[in-house]
VMD Tcl script that builds the backbone (N, CA, C; Angstrom):
set m [mol new atoms 492]
animate dup $m
set s [atomselect $m all]
$s set {name element resname resid chain x y z} {
  {N N UNK 1 A 169.989 209.732 185.226}
  {CA C UNK 1 A 168.707 208.493 184.643}
  {C C UNK 1 A 169.174 207.052 185.059}
  {N N UNK 2 A 170.889 206.618 185.282}
  {CA C UNK 2 A 170.705 205.598 185.253}
  {C C UNK 2 A 169.753 205.457 187.221}
  {N N UNK 3 A 170.125 206.145 187.764}
  {CA C UNK 3 A 169.848 206.247 189.393}
  {C C UNK 3 A 168.330 205.585 189.115}
  {N N UNK 4 A 167.370 206.322 188.166}
  {CA C UNK 4 A 165.627 205.996 188.192}
  {C C UNK 4 A 165.871 204.645 187.984}
  {N N UNK 5 A 166.588 203.766 186.751}
  {CA C UNK 5 A 166.810 202.848 186.255}
  {C C UNK 5 A 166.586 201.428 187.203}
  {N N UNK 6 A 167.495 202.213 188.273}
  {CA C UNK 6 A 168.080 201.007 189.456}
  {C C UNK 6 A 167.483 201.223 190.309}
  {N N UNK 7 A 166.079 202.212 190.677}
  {CA C UNK 7 A 165.940 202.058 191.409}
  {C C UNK 7 A 164.442 201.310 190.703}
  {N N UNK 8 A 164.165 201.555 189.637}
  {CA C UNK 8 A 162.829 200.630 189.189}
  {C C UNK 8 A 163.558 198.786 189.250}
  {N N UNK 9 A 164.232 198.374 189.072}
  {CA C UNK 9 A 165.081 197.470 188.654}
  {C C UNK 9 A 164.506 196.882 190.283}
  {N N UNK 10 A 164.774 197.837 191.176}
  {CA C UNK 10 A 165.047 196.633 192.511}
  {C C UNK 10 A 164.029 196.937 193.144}
  {N N UNK 11 A 162.710 197.945 192.485}
  {CA C UNK 11 A 160.935 197.479 193.408}
  {C C UNK 11 A 160.823 196.410 192.812}
  {N N UNK 12 A 161.300 196.366 190.633}
  {CA C UNK 12 A 160.557 195.211 190.123}
  {C C UNK 12 A 161.844 193.648 190.359}
  {N N UNK 13 A 162.529 194.105 191.358}
  {CA C UNK 13 A 163.445 192.284 191.628}
  {C C UNK 13 A 162.401 191.752 192.697}
  {N N UNK 14 A 162.290 193.142 194.239}
  {CA C UNK 14 A 161.483 193.306 194.489}
  {C C UNK 14 A 159.678 192.211 194.670}
  {N N UNK 15 A 159.325 192.365 193.771}
  {CA C UNK 15 A 157.919 192.470 193.418}
  {C C UNK 15 A 157.881 191.049 192.634}
  {N N UNK 16 A 159.112 190.493 191.932}
  {CA C UNK 16 A 159.060 189.087 191.641}
  {C C UNK 16 A 159.903 188.161 192.504}
  {N N UNK 17 A 160.607 188.883 193.488}
  {CA C UNK 17 A 160.428 187.334 194.974}
  {C C UNK 17 A 159.565 187.271 195.459}
  {N N UNK 18 A 159.229 188.391 195.855}
  {CA C UNK 18 A 157.673 188.373 196.550}
  {C C UNK 18 A 156.709 187.386 195.812}
  {N N UNK 19 A 156.192 187.479 194.467}
  {CA C UNK 19 A 155.289 186.595 193.142}
  {C C UNK 19 A 156.151 185.127 193.486}
  {N N UNK 20 A 156.821 184.708 193.448}
  {CA C UNK 20 A 157.592 183.873 193.629}
  {C C UNK 20 A 157.321 182.705 195.206}
  {N N UNK 21 A 157.352 184.452 196.417}
  {CA C UNK 21 A 156.495 183.369 197.675}
  {C C UNK 21 A 155.093 183.129 197.329}
  {N N UNK 22 A 154.721 184.128 196.351}
  {CA C UNK 22 A 153.245 183.706 197.074}
  {C C UNK 22 A 152.681 182.580 196.215}
  {N N UNK 23 A 153.715 181.733 195.028}
  {CA C UNK 23 A 153.822 181.021 194.212}
  {C C UNK 23 A 153.525 179.829 194.647}
  {N N UNK 24 A 154.562 179.916 195.517}
  {CA C UNK 24 A 155.170 178.844 196.623}
  {C C UNK 24 A 154.001 178.807 197.698}
  {N N UNK 25 A 153.641 179.279 197.841}
  {CA C UNK 25 A 152.555 179.492 199.420}
  {C C UNK 25 A 151.348 178.887 198.690}
  {N N UNK 26 A 150.878 178.935 197.833}
  {CA C UNK 26 A 150.209 178.698 196.917}
  {C C UNK 26 A 149.864 177.372 196.192}
  {N N UNK 27 A 151.118 176.944 195.503}
  {CA C UNK 27 A 151.640 175.490 194.909}
  {C C UNK 27 A 152.153 174.576 195.956}
  {N N UNK 28 A 152.471 175.022 197.032}
  {CA C UNK 28 A 152.571 174.258 198.182}
  {C C UNK 28 A 152.078 174.528 199.280}
  {N N UNK 29 A 151.004 174.464 199.526}
  {CA C UNK 29 A 150.185 175.075 200.599}
  {C C UNK 29 A 150.500 174.685 201.832}
  {N N UNK 30 A 150.901 173.042 201.585}
  {CA C UNK 30 A 151.007 172.282 203.185}
  {C C UNK 30 A 152.172 172.851 203.827}
  {N N UNK 31 A 153.146 172.935 203.298}
  {CA C UNK 31 A 154.419 173.024 203.694}
  {C C UNK 31 A 154.405 174.205 204.938}
  {N N UNK 32 A 154.089 175.526 203.636}
  {CA C UNK 32 A 154.663 176.757 204.701}
  {C C UNK 32 A 152.638 176.605 205.342}
  {N N UNK 33 A 151.810 176.111 205.549}
  {CA C UNK 33 A 151.128 175.947 206.543}
  {C C UNK 33 A 151.290 175.310 207.783}
  {N N UNK 34 A 151.992 174.679 207.528}
  {CA C UNK 34 A 152.825 173.526 208.433}
  {C C UNK 34 A 153.368 175.234 209.283}
  {N N UNK 35 A 154.350 175.599 209.052}
  {CA C UNK 35 A 155.194 176.729 209.453}
  {C C UNK 35 A 154.159 177.233 210.639}
  {N N UNK 36 A 153.140 178.485 210.035}
  {CA C UNK 36 A 152.379 179.175 210.880}
  {C C UNK 36 A 151.128 178.113 211.971}
  {N N UNK 37 A 150.860 176.812 211.312}
  {CA C UNK 37 A 150.155 176.238 212.473}
  {C C UNK 37 A 151.058 175.473 213.281}
  {N N UNK 38 A 152.333 175.639 213.773}
  {CA C UNK 38 A 153.368 175.537 214.122}
  {C C UNK 38 A 154.045 176.361 215.737}
  {N N UNK 39 A 154.475 177.327 214.345}
  {CA C UNK 39 A 154.213 178.963 215.370}
  {C C UNK 39 A 153.519 179.285 216.405}
  {N N UNK 40 A 152.131 179.312 215.777}
  {CA C UNK 40 A 150.906 179.678 216.570}
  {C C UNK 40 A 150.374 178.555 217.537}
  {N N UNK 41 A 150.698 177.062 217.034}
  {CA C UNK 41 A 150.600 176.431 218.431}
  {C C UNK 41 A 151.741 176.080 219.353}
  {N N UNK 42 A 152.402 176.766 219.455}
  {CA C UNK 42 A 153.509 177.070 219.819}
  {C C UNK 42 A 154.073 175.598 220.294}
  {N N UNK 43 A 153.849 174.583 219.634}
  {CA C UNK 43 A 154.642 172.884 220.203}
  {C C UNK 43 A 155.655 172.649 220.165}
  {N N UNK 44 A 156.495 173.664 219.427}
  {CA C UNK 44 A 158.222 173.243 220.044}
  {C C UNK 44 A 158.775 174.875 220.138}
  {N N UNK 45 A 158.243 175.166 221.402}
  {CA C UNK 45 A 158.789 176.436 222.076}
  {C C UNK 45 A 159.294 175.601 223.239}
  {N N UNK 46 A 159.766 176.362 224.413}
  {CA C UNK 46 A 160.433 175.380 225.432}
  {C C UNK 46 A 159.585 174.562 226.123}
  {N N UNK 47 A 159.244 173.537 226.522}
  {CA C UNK 47 A 158.490 173.258 227.882}
  {C C UNK 47 A 158.466 173.913 228.756}
  {N N UNK 48 A 156.947 174.257 229.289}
  {CA C UNK 48 A 156.959 174.080 230.477}
  {C C UNK 48 A 157.088 176.114 230.663}
  {N N UNK 49 A 156.956 176.689 229.323}
  {CA C UNK 49 A 157.261 177.840 229.330}
  {C C UNK 49 A 155.754 178.797 230.010}
  {N N UNK 50 A 156.026 179.949 230.204}
  {CA C UNK 50 A 155.077 180.422 231.471}
  {C C UNK 50 A 154.303 181.527 229.691}
  {N N UNK 51 A 154.115 181.782 228.596}
  {CA C UNK 51 A 153.421 182.154 227.424}
  {C C UNK 51 A 152.385 180.895 226.465}
  {N N UNK 52 A 152.505 179.891 227.170}
  {CA C UNK 52 A 151.756 178.743 226.827}
  {C C UNK 52 A 150.545 179.356 226.523}
  {N N UNK 53 A 149.885 180.187 227.027}
  {CA C UNK 53 A 148.893 180.641 227.137}
  {C C UNK 53 A 147.859 181.655 226.045}
  {N N UNK 54 A 149.118 181.983 225.329}
  {CA C UNK 54 A 149.019 182.681 223.842}
  {C C UNK 54 A 148.751 181.377 222.436}
  {N N UNK 55 A 149.182 180.271 223.012}
  {CA C UNK 55 A 149.251 179.232 222.541}
  {C C UNK 55 A 147.403 179.217 221.428}
  {N N UNK 56 A 147.629 179.444 220.077}
  {CA C UNK 56 A 145.981 178.885 219.371}
  {C C UNK 56 A 146.514 177.465 218.503}
  {N N UNK 57 A 145.557 176.388 219.078}
  {CA C UNK 57 A 145.319 175.553 218.798}
  {C C UNK 57 A 144.654 175.261 217.417}
  {N N UNK 58 A 144.004 176.113 216.745}
  {CA C UNK 58 A 142.588 176.055 216.168}
  {C C UNK 58 A 143.034 176.042 214.981}
  {N N UNK 59 A 142.095 174.878 213.677}
  {CA C UNK 59 A 143.157 174.994 212.288}
  {C C UNK 59 A 142.609 176.041 211.479}
  {N N UNK 60 A 140.984 176.417 211.778}
  {CA C UNK 60 A 140.728 177.740 211.477}
  {C C UNK 60 A 141.045 178.962 211.026}
  {N N UNK 61 A 142.028 178.686 212.574}
  {CA C UNK 61 A 142.589 180.409 212.343}
  {C C UNK 61 A 144.317 180.076 212.401}
  {N N UNK 62 A 144.671 178.705 211.674}
  {CA C UNK 62 A 145.649 178.674 211.555}
  {C C UNK 62 A 145.884 179.265 210.060}
  {N N UNK 63 A 144.785 178.709 209.188}
  {CA C UNK 63 A 144.535 178.722 208.411}
  {C C UNK 63 A 144.094 179.862 207.897}
  {N N UNK 64 A 143.455 181.141 208.946}
  {CA C UNK 64 A 142.839 182.015 208.284}
  {C C UNK 64 A 144.203 183.233 208.255}
  {N N UNK 65 A 144.930 183.167 209.225}
  {CA C UNK 65 A 146.176 183.507 209.709}
  {C C UNK 65 A 147.658 183.415 208.334}
  {N N UNK 66 A 146.945 181.934 207.862}
  {CA C UNK 66 A 148.362 182.085 206.173}
  {C C UNK 66 A 147.322 182.526 205.342}
  {N N UNK 67 A 146.312 182.953 205.039}
  {CA C UNK 67 A 145.750 183.647 204.213}
  {C C UNK 67 A 145.884 185.150 204.574}
  {N N UNK 68 A 145.989 184.849 205.689}
  {CA C UNK 68 A 145.840 187.137 205.597}
  {C C UNK 68 A 147.354 186.821 205.100}
  {N N UNK 69 A 148.727 186.076 205.203}
  {CA C UNK 69 A 149.991 186.395 204.676}
  {C C UNK 69 A 149.955 186.468 203.248}
  {N N UNK 70 A 149.389 185.512 202.936}
  {CA C UNK 70 A 149.401 185.249 201.072}
  {C C UNK 70 A 148.722 186.426 200.182}
  {N N UNK 71 A 147.909 186.778 201.587}
  {CA C UNK 71 A 146.952 187.991 200.721}
  {C C UNK 71 A 147.953 189.598 200.773}
  {N N UNK 72 A 148.397 189.549 202.042}
  {CA C UNK 72 A 149.180 190.381 202.155}
  {C C UNK 72 A 150.590 190.469 201.149}
  {N N UNK 73 A 151.245 189.391 200.908}
  {CA C UNK 73 A 151.867 189.566 200.021}
  {C C UNK 73 A 151.904 188.895 198.889}
  {N N UNK 74 A 150.790 188.983 198.044}
  {CA C UNK 74 A 150.212 189.608 196.853}
  {C C UNK 74 A 149.725 190.653 196.696}
  {N N UNK 75 A 149.509 191.404 197.260}
  {CA C UNK 75 A 149.175 193.074 197.638}
  {C C UNK 75 A 150.678 193.611 197.923}
  {N N UNK 76 A 151.676 193.333 198.246}
  {CA C UNK 76 A 153.053 193.581 198.147}
  {C C UNK 76 A 153.343 193.308 196.722}
  {N N UNK 77 A 153.817 192.440 196.053}
  {CA C UNK 77 A 153.999 192.285 194.722}
  {C C UNK 77 A 152.749 193.262 193.837}
  {N N UNK 78 A 151.981 193.147 193.880}
  {CA C UNK 78 A 150.544 194.236 192.971}
  {C C UNK 78 A 151.316 195.276 193.168}
  {N N UNK 79 A 151.355 195.775 194.300}
  {CA C UNK 79 A 152.052 197.285 194.352}
  {C C UNK 79 A 153.142 197.282 194.067}
  {N N UNK 80 A 154.199 196.514 194.359}
  {CA C UNK 80 A 155.806 197.362 193.710}
  {C C UNK 80 A 155.457 196.782 191.801}
  {N N UNK 81 A 154.514 195.630 191.703}
  {CA C UNK 81 A 155.198 195.487 189.897}
  {C C UNK 81 A 153.759 197.164 189.434}
  {N N UNK 82 A 152.961 197.459 190.154}
  {CA C UNK 82 A 152.128 198.969 189.826}
  {C C UNK 82 A 153.647 199.645 189.613}
  {N N UNK 83 A 153.752 200.106 190.999}
  {CA C UNK 83 A 154.717 201.058 191.069}
  {C C UNK 83 A 155.837 201.102 190.195}
  {N N UNK 84 A 156.022 199.699 190.091}
  {CA C UNK 84 A 157.438 200.140 189.241}
  {C C UNK 84 A 156.968 200.257 187.753}
  {N N UNK 85 A 155.813 200.180 187.310}
  {CA C UNK 85 A 155.390 200.330 186.568}
  {C C UNK 85 A 155.367 201.761 186.238}
  {N N UNK 86 A 154.429 202.349 187.139}
  {CA C UNK 86 A 154.111 203.998 187.197}
  {C C UNK 86 A 155.651 204.776 187.079}
  {N N UNK 87 A 156.607 203.915 187.732}
  {CA C UNK 87 A 158.290 204.793 187.651}
  {C C UNK 87 A 158.916 204.717 186.470}
  {N N UNK 88 A 158.848 203.498 185.738}
  {CA C UNK 88 A 159.037 203.145 184.442}
  {C C UNK 88 A 158.894 204.205 183.514}
  {N N UNK 89 A 157.487 204.471 183.273}
  {CA C UNK 89 A 156.553 205.321 182.556}
  {C C UNK 89 A 156.959 206.773 182.850}
  {N N UNK 90 A 157.115 206.819 183.974}
  {CA C UNK 90 A 157.852 208.287 184.446}
  {C C UNK 90 A 159.737 208.392 184.376}
  {N N UNK 91 A 160.030 208.109 183.964}
  {CA C UNK 91 A 161.796 207.692 184.612}
  {C C UNK 91 A 162.220 208.975 183.222}
  {N N UNK 92 A 161.662 209.753 182.639}
  {CA C UNK 92 A 162.520 210.888 181.930}
  {C C UNK 92 A 162.239 212.003 182.705}
  {N N UNK 93 A 161.275 212.742 183.327}
  {CA C UNK 93 A 161.788 213.089 183.914}
  {C C UNK 93 A 161.810 213.171 185.576}
  {N N UNK 94 A 162.572 213.955 186.280}
  {CA C UNK 94 A 162.321 213.910 187.689}
  {C C UNK 94 A 161.276 214.366 188.633}
  {N N UNK 95 A 160.818 214.865 187.811}
  {CA C UNK 95 A 159.865 215.740 188.449}
  {C C UNK 95 A 158.683 214.921 188.395}
  {N N UNK 96 A 158.480 214.068 187.624}
  {CA C UNK 96 A 157.639 213.314 187.924}
  {C C UNK 96 A 157.629 212.327 188.154}
  {N N UNK 97 A 159.134 211.435 188.216}
  {CA C UNK 97 A 159.682 210.776 188.640}
  {C C UNK 97 A 159.342 210.394 190.300}
  {N N UNK 98 A 159.718 211.375 190.597}
  {CA C UNK 98 A 159.471 211.944 192.079}
  {C C UNK 98 A 157.695 211.512 192.694}
  {N N UNK 99 A 156.947 212.334 191.285}
  {CA C UNK 99 A 155.638 212.554 191.800}
  {C C UNK 99 A 154.726 211.014 192.109}
  {N N UNK 100 A 155.429 209.692 191.311}
  {CA C UNK 100 A 155.148 208.715 191.197}
  {C C UNK 100 A 155.338 207.483 192.032}
  {N N UNK 101 A 155.714 208.327 193.033}
  {CA C UNK 101 A 156.873 206.866 193.816}
  {C C UNK 101 A 156.019 206.180 194.953}
  {N N UNK 102 A 154.926 207.099 194.820}
  {CA C UNK 102 A 153.875 206.723 196.297}
  {C C UNK 102 A 153.787 204.912 195.985}
  {N N UNK 103 A 153.325 204.159 194.718}
  {CA C UNK 103 A 152.909 202.706 195.597}
  {C C UNK 103 A 153.711 202.151 195.558}
  {N N UNK 104 A 154.836 202.603 194.592}
  {CA C UNK 104 A 156.043 201.863 194.964}
  {C C UNK 104 A 156.863 201.328 196.300}
  {N N UNK 105 A 156.101 203.029 196.815}
  {CA C UNK 105 A 156.713 203.480 198.352}
  {C C UNK 105 A 154.880 202.708 199.106}
  {N N UNK 106 A 154.027 202.209 199.059}
  {CA C UNK 106 A 152.898 201.846 199.314}
  {C C UNK 106 A 153.871 200.401 199.620}
  {N N UNK 107 A 153.910 199.719 198.794}
  {CA C UNK 107 A 154.368 198.192 198.570}
  {C C UNK 107 A 155.628 197.338 199.203}
  {N N UNK 108 A 156.611 198.855 199.198}
  {CA C UNK 108 A 157.517 198.377 200.632}
  {C C UNK 108 A 157.617 198.368 201.657}
  {N N UNK 109 A 156.988 199.672 202.266}
  {CA C UNK 109 A 156.432 199.687 203.645}
  {C C UNK 109 A 155.285 198.181 203.256}
  {N N UNK 110 A 154.727 198.036 202.354}
  {CA C UNK 110 A 153.783 196.530 203.308}
  {C C UNK 110 A 153.986 195.430 203.515}
  {N N UNK 111 A 155.484 195.179 202.884}
  {CA C UNK 111 A 156.141 194.583 203.307}
  {C C UNK 111 A 157.126 194.937 204.399}
  {N N UNK 112 A 157.165 195.895 204.639}
  {CA C UNK 112 A 157.997 195.855 205.671}
  {C C UNK 112 A 157.379 195.415 207.055}
  {N N UNK 113 A 155.720 195.746 207.069}
  {CA C UNK 113 A 154.640 195.596 208.341}
  {C C UNK 113 A 154.680 194.270 208.145}
  {N N UNK 114 A 154.390 193.483 207.005}
  {CA C UNK 114 A 154.183 192.543 207.033}
  {C C UNK 114 A 155.568 191.340 207.895}
  {N N UNK 115 A 156.348 191.357 207.257}
  {CA C UNK 115 A 158.013 190.697 207.724}
  {C C UNK 115 A 158.575 191.185 208.888}
  {N N UNK 116 A 158.402 192.205 209.625}
  {CA C UNK 116 A 158.428 192.698 211.055}
  {C C UNK 116 A 157.540 192.684 211.589}
  {N N UNK 117 A 156.190 193.432 211.693}
  {CA C UNK 117 A 155.186 192.778 212.606}
  {C C UNK 117 A 154.283 191.545 212.585}
  {N N UNK 118 A 154.120 190.887 211.427}
  {CA C UNK 118 A 153.798 189.987 211.328}
  {C C UNK 118 A 154.902 188.472 211.950}
  {N N UNK 119 A 156.423 188.139 211.252}
  {CA C UNK 119 A 156.502 187.053 211.772}
  {C C UNK 119 A 157.868 187.830 212.833}
  {N N UNK 120 A 158.437 188.903 212.903}
  {CA C UNK 120 A 159.606 189.390 214.003}
  {C C UNK 120 A 158.423 189.621 215.158}
  {N N UNK 121 A 157.497 190.605 215.133}
  {CA C UNK 121 A 157.059 191.022 216.405}
  {C C UNK 121 A 155.974 190.107 216.654}
  {N N UNK 122 A 154.908 189.500 216.019}
  {CA C UNK 122 A 153.860 188.700 216.230}
  {C C UNK 122 A 154.797 186.912 216.595}
  {N N UNK 123 A 155.479 186.848 215.151}
  {CA C UNK 123 A 155.513 185.169 215.653}
  {C C UNK 123 A 156.713 185.205 216.476}
  {N N UNK 124 A 157.622 186.385 216.340}
  {CA C UNK 124 A 158.817 186.166 216.871}
  {C C UNK 124 A 158.924 186.485 218.443}
  {N N UNK 125 A 157.990 186.972 219.237}
  {CA C UNK 125 A 157.653 187.270 220.375}
  {C C UNK 125 A 156.635 186.939 221.050}
  {N N UNK 126 A 155.247 187.661 220.425}
  {CA C UNK 126 A 153.564 187.038 220.640}
  {C C UNK 126 A 154.021 185.596 221.296}
  {N N UNK 127 A 154.213 184.757 219.532}
  {CA C UNK 127 A 154.214 183.520 219.808}
  {C C UNK 127 A 155.422 182.889 220.331}
  {N N UNK 128 A 156.055 183.489 220.525}
  {CA C UNK 128 A 158.012 182.591 221.368}
  {C C UNK 128 A 158.547 182.049 220.168}
  {N N UNK 129 A 157.786 182.707 218.769}
  {CA C UNK 129 A 159.196 181.616 217.878}
  {C C UNK 129 A 160.611 181.471 218.089}
  {N N UNK 130 A 161.448 182.325 218.524}
  {CA C UNK 130 A 162.618 182.584 218.835}
  {C C UNK 130 A 163.033 181.405 220.147}
  {N N UNK 131 A 161.896 180.484 220.713}
  {CA C UNK 131 A 162.352 179.125 221.648}
  {C C UNK 131 A 162.414 178.248 220.583}
  {N N UNK 132 A 162.257 178.062 219.639}
  {CA C UNK 132 A 161.619 177.399 218.473}
  {C C UNK 132 A 163.208 176.527 217.540}
  {N N UNK 133 A 163.483 176.136 217.519}
  {CA C UNK 133 A 164.954 175.212 217.117}
  {C C UNK 133 A 164.616 174.635 215.202}
  {N N UNK 134 A 163.333 174.731 215.295}
  {CA C UNK 134 A 162.828 174.031 213.638}
  {C C UNK 134 A 162.176 175.416 213.190}
  {N N UNK 135 A 160.860 175.794 213.672}
  {CA C UNK 135 A 159.852 176.621 213.897}
  {C C UNK 135 A 160.723 178.260 213.814}
  {N N UNK 136 A 161.602 178.445 213.027}
  {CA C UNK 136 A 162.430 179.601 213.549}
  {C C UNK 136 A 162.351 181.035 212.284}
  {N N UNK 137 A 161.352 181.788 211.889}
  {CA C UNK 137 A 161.612 182.544 210.463}
  {C C UNK 137 A 161.830 183.895 210.574}
  {N N UNK 138 A 162.443 184.268 211.742}
  {CA C UNK 138 A 162.898 185.159 212.626}
  {C C UNK 138 A 163.975 186.016 211.444}
  {N N UNK 139 A 165.010 185.315 210.903}
  {CA C UNK 139 A 166.010 185.242 210.187}
  {C C UNK 139 A 166.004 185.597 208.600}
  {N N UNK 140 A 165.698 184.548 208.539}
  {CA C UNK 140 A 164.837 185.095 206.861}
  {C C UNK 140 A 163.887 186.653 206.965}
  {N N UNK 141 A 162.916 186.620 208.363}
  {CA C UNK 141 A 161.872 187.843 208.186}
  {C C UNK 141 A 163.048 188.943 208.265}
  {N N UNK 142 A 164.333 188.722 209.332}
  {CA C UNK 142 A 165.102 190.014 208.893}
  {C C UNK 142 A 165.614 190.441 208.154}
  {N N UNK 143 A 166.307 189.741 207.035}
  {CA C UNK 143 A 166.526 189.726 206.023}
  {C C UNK 143 A 165.781 190.284 204.922}
  {N N UNK 144 A 164.401 189.561 205.455}
  {CA C UNK 144 A 162.968 190.866 203.742}
  {C C UNK 144 A 163.119 192.536 204.526}
  {N N UNK 145 A 163.548 192.728 205.951}
  {CA C UNK 145 A 163.297 193.998 206.277}
  {C C UNK 145 A 164.250 194.323 205.982}
  {N N UNK 146 A 164.979 194.317 206.569}
  {CA C UNK 146 A 166.617 195.072 205.528}
  {C C UNK 146 A 166.544 195.949 204.412}
  {N N UNK 147 A 166.626 194.151 203.388}
  {CA C UNK 147 A 166.515 194.793 201.571}
  {C C UNK 147 A 165.150 195.472 201.290}
  {N N UNK 148 A 163.839 195.626 202.320}
  {CA C UNK 148 A 162.884 196.271 201.632}
  {C C UNK 148 A 163.374 197.319 202.717}
  {N N UNK 149 A 163.536 197.530 203.715}
  {CA C UNK 149 A 163.847 198.575 204.324}
  {C C UNK 149 A 165.668 199.741 202.896}
  {N N UNK 150 A 166.026 199.121 203.208}
  {CA C UNK 150 A 167.493 199.707 201.692}
  {C C UNK 150 A 166.453 199.584 200.444}
  {N N UNK 151 A 165.729 199.648 199.859}
  {CA C UNK 151 A 165.041 199.285 198.986}
  {C C UNK 151 A 164.212 201.426 199.190}
  {N N UNK 152 A 163.610 200.812 200.175}
  {CA C UNK 152 A 162.792 202.491 200.669}
  {C C UNK 152 A 164.042 203.553 200.615}
  {N N UNK 153 A 164.410 202.896 200.887}
  {CA C UNK 153 A 165.335 204.596 201.673}
  {C C UNK 153 A 166.201 205.055 200.341}
  {N N UNK 154 A 166.193 204.039 199.506}
  {CA C UNK 154 A 166.822 204.272 198.165}
  {C C UNK 154 A 165.681 205.139 197.358}
  {N N UNK 155 A 164.622 204.509 197.319}
  {CA C UNK 155 A 163.555 204.776 196.435}
  {C C UNK 155 A 163.176 206.513 196.995}
  {N N UNK 156 A 163.106 206.795 198.132}
  {CA C UNK 156 A 162.789 208.207 198.738}
  {C C UNK 156 A 163.567 209.123 198.021}
  {N N UNK 157 A 164.864 208.742 198.196}
  {CA C UNK 157 A 165.939 209.661 197.853}
  {C C UNK 157 A 165.437 210.858 196.396}
  {N N UNK 158 A 164.987 211.621 196.880}
  {CA C UNK 158 A 164.706 213.230 196.119}
  {C C UNK 158 A 165.184 212.598 194.365}
  {N N UNK 159 A 164.592 212.805 193.113}
  {CA C UNK 159 A 165.711 212.627 192.153}
  {C C UNK 159 A 165.512 214.137 191.513}
  {N N UNK 160 A 166.970 214.378 191.151}
  {CA C UNK 160 A 167.248 215.391 190.876}
  {C C UNK 160 A 167.049 215.114 188.810}
  {N N UNK 161 A 167.547 216.335 188.108}
  {CA C UNK 161 A 167.582 216.603 186.734}
  {C C UNK 161 A 169.329 216.368 186.413}
  {N N UNK 162 A 169.975 216.175 186.744}
  {CA C UNK 162 A 171.294 215.367 186.761}
  {C C UNK 162 A 171.649 214.336 187.154}
  {N N UNK 163 A 170.696 213.786 187.610}
  {CA C UNK 163 A 170.721 212.731 188.560}
  {C C UNK 163 A 171.766 211.358 187.020}
  {N N UNK 164 A 172.675 210.868 188.157}
  {CA C UNK 164 A 173.759 210.313 186.929}
  {C C UNK 164 A 172.655 208.649 186.240}
}
mol reanalyze $m
mol bondsrecalc $m
mol representation Tube
mol addrep $m
């Protein structure tokens, strides 16, 4: 039973963290918008690099990308909050707990997809974020991918009736 409580706590802790990320993105929109705009514009990458044709200089596109990120983060938050609640309600019985993991799994998976695909793959490699000394968010994204991945691996471990 304690393992189930720890899984619930882990899912809700991640929901809280991502909720704070969404809150910060909305209440200090300009700061993180600048991050997205600079990454997409590739204006701090190596001078004369051959990938500059990929740069996007459209403010509309910058806002669109940023809103896709915020909405995705909000979805991660909602799925993890709801998934944690479903886990909490089913905490007393191993089979029931196993059966309701899907929502939390979806939230954690969406978070991995967002930060790995969006920040590490697209931002880091397509928009060459790794070349920027100022606007490189790969390390923070990697930390999140690892935390979310560990939470996902822990959560999907099947419950047993004799769980500690």
